[in-house]
N, C-alpha and C positions, 0 to 999 in steps of 0.2 A: 683325244682332247676327252674331258671328263664331263659331259653335260647331263644337268642334273636339274628336271623344270621343280619349281616349286608350290607346292599343293597349297591353296589357300582356300578361304570362305568369305562370303559376304553376303549380307542380308538386305531386303528391301523390306522396310518397315513403313507403313503407308496409313496415314490417319487426315480423314475428311481432306483429298488431295494434298497433303504436305508430304513429304519424305524424309526422315531420320537421317541425317547427314552428321559426318565426323567432321571437325574443322582440327586440322593436326599440321605441325610444324614440321617440313619437312625441308633438308637444306636450305636453312635459312629464311623458309617463307613460307605462307600457312597455305595448305589447298584443302579443299574439299573430297571427301568420299564416300561410301557405305560404309558402314558398319564392316568390319574386315581386317581379316592377319592369315595368320600361317597355323597350319594341322599342328597341335603336339601330338607329342607321343603318346601311346595308349589312350585315345582319344578317337571317338566318330566323328564323322563330318558335321552332324548335327551337334554333336555337345561343342565343336570348335563352334559353330554359329552360335549359340547361343552364351558362350563365353565370351567372345570378340564383342559381341552387342553390349553385353554387361560393362566390360573394362574399358569399352571406348565411350559407350555414351549414358551407361548409368541406369539403364533400363533392361527389365529382364522380359524377353521377350518368347514367344511360342513359335517355331516352325511349323506353318500350314502344308509346305507345298516346297519342291522344287523349282527354278525359274530357270536356270540353264547351266550345263558348264561352259565354260569360256577359256581361251588359249590367248594368252596376251605375252606379245614380246615387248619389256619396256625399252624406247627407245635410249633412253638417259644411261643404261648400265647394260643393254644385252640382255637380261635374264628372262627366263622364259617362264610365265607364273600359268598355273593349270586352277581357275578360277569355280568354285561350284558355288552358283548363289541359290542362295533359302528366299522365300519370303515369310514373314513372320509378322504375326499378328503384337501389338505392345501390350502387355500386359501389367505392368507398374512400374512407375519411376523410382531411384532412388537417389534425390537431391544430392546425397551426404556421401556416396560411393566416390572412392580415391580413384580416379580415372587413370590408364595407364601415363606412362612419361611418355611426354611430345604432345600429348591430346590437348588441345585448345578448349574444345567443347562439344556439344552436339548441340544440332542446330536443327529444325523444322522446316524443310524449304518447299517451294513446287516446282515444279518443273521450269517455270517461267523465270521463276528467281533462279534457279541453276542455269539455266541459259544465259543471263544477265552475267553470272559470273564464270564463264567459261575458262577462262583466262586462269581461273586457280582451281581447277581441276584436277585431281593427283593422275587421272587419264580418262582416257576415252570412254572406257568399261562403265564410267558412272552412268551417262545418258544412254549408252548401249544395254544395258540392266535392267534401266527406268522404260525406255521405250517397248522392251521386250514384256515387262509387267504390265505397260498400260495396252499392250496389243492384246493381253489375255492370255498369254503363254503359262504355262502351270502344267508342273506334272506330280505325280505322287511321290510324297514321300519315300515310297517300298522300291521306288528307283534306286535309293542309297541301300547300298546289301551290307550286311554286317560281315565280319571278317570270321573265317569258319574259326 
């Protein structure tokens, strides 16, 4: 068996009680997710989080801490993802930035608005990360060690 987990990053970006979310088209329907994606070769986890957030939302962000490291196996395809979720502050919106293919757009939503749209979540990790953020979970960026 050739089992390989997928390394992904995500960012929690909050502004006045609203969270930066991505609406994307997956398998013929629109779903909500945090800005997230796969780690590219020769890229740090922090660089990946900044890049993915920009590519999916048009927002430049600055990671401030690590929220947590999550393991998730997607019931739809059995693929296991390791998600390193960062907390980031919004710096600048680039409204004319060309978003990744499949991205419908970015939305700022409250936790309550997200609960109302539960059927549109890409995964349960959305609320798990938001609840961990609201609970005050924070870890230093120094937790992420560069390769030698």
